[in-house]
C-alpha positions in Angstrom: -7.3 -11.3 -1.1 -4.6 -12.1 -3.5 -1.0 -12.0 -3.4 1.5 -9.9 -5.3 5.3 -10.6 -5.8 7.5 -7.3 -5.8 9.9 -5.8 -8.2 13.3 -4.7 -7.3 13.4 -1.2 -6.5 9.5 -1.0 -5.9 8.0 1.1 -3.1 4.2 0.9 -1.5 3.1 3.7 -3.3 4.3 2.5 -6.7 2.7 -0.8 -6.1 -0.7 0.7 -5.0 -0.7 2.7 -8.4 0.3 -0.3 -10.5 -2.6 -2.5 -9.1 -5.2 0.1 -8.4 -4.4 3.3 -10.6 -4.1 5.4 -7.2 -1.2 5.6 -4.9 -3.2 6.4 -1.8 -4.3 2.8 -1.6 -0.7 2.0 -0.2 -2.2 2.2 3.3 -4.5 -0.8 2.2 -1.7 -2.8 1.4 0.4 -1.7 4.2 -2.5 -3.1 6.6 -2.4 -6.4 5.4 1.6 -6.5 5.4 2.4 -5.2 9.0 5.5 -7.6 9.1 7.0 -5.8 6.1 6.5 -2.2 7.1 10.3 -2.1 7.8 10.8 -1.9 4.2 10.6 1.1 2.0 12.2 -0.1 -1.2 11.4 -3.7 -1.9 14.0 -6.3 -3.2 12.7 -8.7 -5.8 10.5 -11.8 -4.8 8.9 -10.4 -1.5 5.3 -11.7 -1.7 2.6 -9.3 -0.5 -1.0 -10.0 0.4 -3.0 -7.2 -1.3 -6.9 -6.6 -1.3 -9.0 -7.4 -4.4 -9.4 -4.5 -6.6 -13.0 -4.1 -6.3 -12.7 -4.0 -2.5 -9.6 -1.6 -2.3 -11.1 1.1 -4.3 -14.6 1.1 -3.2 -13.6 3.0 -0.1 -13.2 6.7 -0.5 -10.0 8.6 0.4 -11.0 11.4 2.9 -7.8 13.3 2.9 -4.9 14.3 0.6 -2.7 11.6 2.7 -3.0 7.9 2.9 -4.5 7.0 6.5 -0.9 6.1 7.8 0.4 9.4 6.8 -2.6 11.5 8.1 -2.1 9.8 11.6 1.5 10.9 11.7 0.7 14.2 10.9 -1.9 14.4 13.6 0.8 13.6 15.9 3.1 16.6 14.9 
């Protein structure tokens, strides 16, 4: 694990794309930062815990949605 400090205006999916080249990895970042889930657009200077790149991209995405979104869709 490592940390990432946000820039004003970033969102979960933007951070995932910047770090891993895939916005679907945002669920991995969100999983590690449950205390910040109420934030959609970040202010500058928020420190997030993020998985190492090798750990994050080794898992396969099995749907078109990140896991958190697929779960929401299943409940509808």
